[in-house]
C-alpha positions in Angstrom: 1.0 -0.3 -0.1 0.9 3.5 -0.9 2.3 5.7 2.0 -1.1 8.4 0.1 -3.2 4.7 0.4 -2.3 4.6 4.3 -2.9 8.2 5.1 -6.2 7.3 3.6 -6.8 4.4 6.1 -6.3 6.3 8.9 -7.5 9.9 8.1 -11.1 11.2 10.6 -13.5 13.4 9.5 -15.8 15.5 11.1 -18.4 15.9 7.9 -19.9 12.6 7.0 -19.7 11.5 3.2 -22.6 12.0 1.6 -24.1 8.3 0.7 -22.5 7.5 4.9 -25.1 6.5 7.3 -25.3 5.0 10.5 -25.5 1.1 9.2 -24.5 -0.6 12.8 -23.9 0.3 16.6 -22.4 -1.7 19.2 -23.1 -0.5 23.4 -21.6 -3.3 25.3 -23.0 -1.7 28.7 -26.0 -2.0 27.3 -26.6 -5.8 27.6 -26.3 -6.4 31.0 -25.6 -10.3 30.1 -23.0 -9.6 27.8 -22.0 -6.8 30.1 -21.8 -9.4 33.3 -20.0 -12.0 30.7 -17.0 -9.5 29.6 -16.4 -8.4 33.5 -15.9 -12.1 34.7 -13.6 -12.7 31.5 -12.5 -9.6 32.0 -11.4 -11.1 35.5 -10.1 -14.5 34.4 -7.7 -12.3 31.9 -6.5 -10.5 35.5 -5.0 -13.9 36.4 -4.2 -15.6 33.3 -1.7 -12.4 32.6 -0.4 -12.4 36.1 0.5 -16.6 35.8 2.3 -15.5 32.3 4.1 -12.5 33.4 5.3 -14.8 36.6 6.6 -16.9 34.2 8.4 -14.4 32.1 10.8 -13.5 35.6 12.8 -17.2 35.4 14.8 -15.2 32.3 14.0 -11.4 32.9 14.4 -11.3 36.8 15.2 -14.8 38.0 16.2 -13.8 40.9 13.2 -12.7 42.2 11.6 -15.9 42.2 14.1 -16.4 46.0 11.4 -17.3 48.6 13.3 -14.1 49.9 12.7 -11.5 47.3 9.0 -12.8 47.2 7.9 -12.8 51.2 10.5 -10.0 52.3 11.9 -7.4 50.0 8.3 -7.4 48.9 6.4 -7.1 51.7 3.2 -8.7 50.3 2.1 -10.2 53.9 1.6 -6.8 55.1 -1.9 -7.1 53.6 -2.2 -3.1 54.4 0.9 -2.1 51.6 -0.7 -5.0 49.6 -3.6 -2.7 49.6 -1.6 0.0 48.7 -0.3 -1.8 45.9 -3.5 -2.3 44.6 -4.5 1.4 44.4 -1.4 2.7 43.3 -0.8 0.0 40.3 -4.7 0.5 39.4 -4.2 4.5 39.3 -1.2 4.4 36.9 -3.1 1.9 34.9 -5.7 4.4 34.2 -3.3 7.2 33.7 -1.6 4.9 31.0 -4.3 3.8 29.3 -6.0 7.0 29.1 -3.1 9.1 28.4 -2.0 6.6 25.5 -6.0 6.4 24.3 -5.9 10.4 24.5 -2.7 10.5 22.5 -3.5 8.6 19.1 -6.5 10.4 19.2 -4.4 13.4 19.4 -2.6 12.3 16.2 -5.4 10.6 14.1 -7.7 13.8 14.7 -5.4 16.5 15.0 -7.6 17.1 17.4 -7.8 17.1 22.1 -10.4 14.5 22.5 -13.3 14.3 25.4 -11.4 13.2 28.8 -14.2 12.5 31.4 -14.3 11.0 34.5 -17.3 8.9 36.0 -17.4 7.2 39.0 -14.3 5.4 39.0 -13.3 5.1 35.9 -11.4 7.5 33.3 -12.6 7.7 28.8 -11.6 9.1 26.4 -13.2 9.3 23.1 -14.2 12.0 19.9 -17.9 11.8 19.7 -17.6 15.0 16.8 -15.2 12.5 14.4 -15.4 9.9 12.5 -12.9 7.4 12.3 -12.4 4.9 9.6 -12.2 1.6 10.8 -8.0 1.0 10.7 -7.2 4.5 12.5 -10.1 3.2 15.6 -8.0 -0.1 15.9 -5.1 1.5 16.1 -6.5 4.0 19.2 -8.0 0.8 20.1 -5.3 -1.5 20.8 -2.5 0.4 21.6 -3.1 1.0 25.2 -2.9 -2.7 26.0 -0.3 -2.9 23.5 2.4 0.0 24.8 1.5 -0.7 27.9 3.2 -4.7 27.9 5.3 -4.0 26.1 6.2 -0.7 28.8 6.1 -3.9 31.6 8.5 -5.9 29.8 11.3 -3.8 29.8 10.9 -2.7 33.1 10.7 -5.5 35.1 14.8 -6.7 34.7 16.1 -3.0 35.4 13.6 -1.7 38.5 14.0 -2.8 41.7 13.1 -5.6 42.9 9.5 -4.3 45.3 8.3 -2.5 42.4 8.2 -6.2 40.3 4.7 -6.4 41.9 3.8 -3.4 40.5 5.1 -3.5 37.0 2.8 -6.8 36.9 -0.3 -5.6 38.6 0.5 -3.1 35.6 0.0 -5.3 33.2 -2.2 -7.2 34.5 -4.3 -4.6 35.2 -4.6 -3.0 32.1 -5.5 -6.3 29.7 -8.7 -7.9 32.4 -9.5 -3.7 31.3 -9.0 -3.7 28.1 -11.5 -6.8 27.4 -14.3 -4.1 25.9 -11.1 -2.2 23.4 -10.6 -5.8 22.4 -14.0 -7.3 22.6 -14.9 -4.3 20.3 -11.9 -4.5 18.5 -12.8 -7.8 17.5 -16.6 -7.1 16.4 -15.6 -4.3 14.1 -13.0 -6.8 12.1 -16.1 -8.8 11.2 -17.5 -5.3 9.0 -16.6 -4.0 6.2 -13.0 -2.1 5.5 -15.0 1.6 4.9 -16.3 2.2 7.5 -16.8 5.1 9.8 -16.9 4.4 13.4 -18.0 7.5 15.9 -16.9 6.5 19.4 -19.0 7.1 22.7 -18.7 6.5 26.3 -20.7 3.7 26.3 -20.2 2.0 22.6 -19.3 2.8 18.9 -21.7 3.8 16.5 -20.7 2.2 12.7 -21.1 4.3 9.8 -21.0 3.3 6.0 -23.1 2.5 2.3 -26.1 0.5 2.8 -26.4 -2.7 -0.1 -28.9 -1.3 -2.0 -26.3 1.8 -2.6 
């Protein structure tokens, strides 16, 4: 594909093309049953990714695996230290996830996206923009990919007592990204020439109907 063709596949627009209209919508929070399944899947991912990261320690940071390091240096026997670790890791994960997503929206649209907080969650959207499928997939999957790579790169170099936090940030990010992963899969099953409009709880899909 030429550079020009690639740029066209990534170019967002505020003005919906004349032949386009809404052809589909995915709101993962509108279906309580599906929402519950995704929540449970996210929890499962948290444990699976944590286990996989523990396996990587055998070659990324083998000295951490000794009983002394796990129980004494990290202090994981102390309940409140564990609670603090969870809170800090969740906060850092949220900042990184929202930050990367905000940056990708900025790069694609050349305009500051909307950043909002609701309850304990933060989200970044650009509801006034219609974004090509390829570009939206990049926006959706960049946070989970980059945070994972940064976490793996950090494990060999951070102090030993930072390793649980790094692993928790990566694991929590995978669990939180379940909606993005499902949305990406759903969009891959749609036509390549669609445009996506994001909002807080889902996406609207615009395209050319078959009768056209």
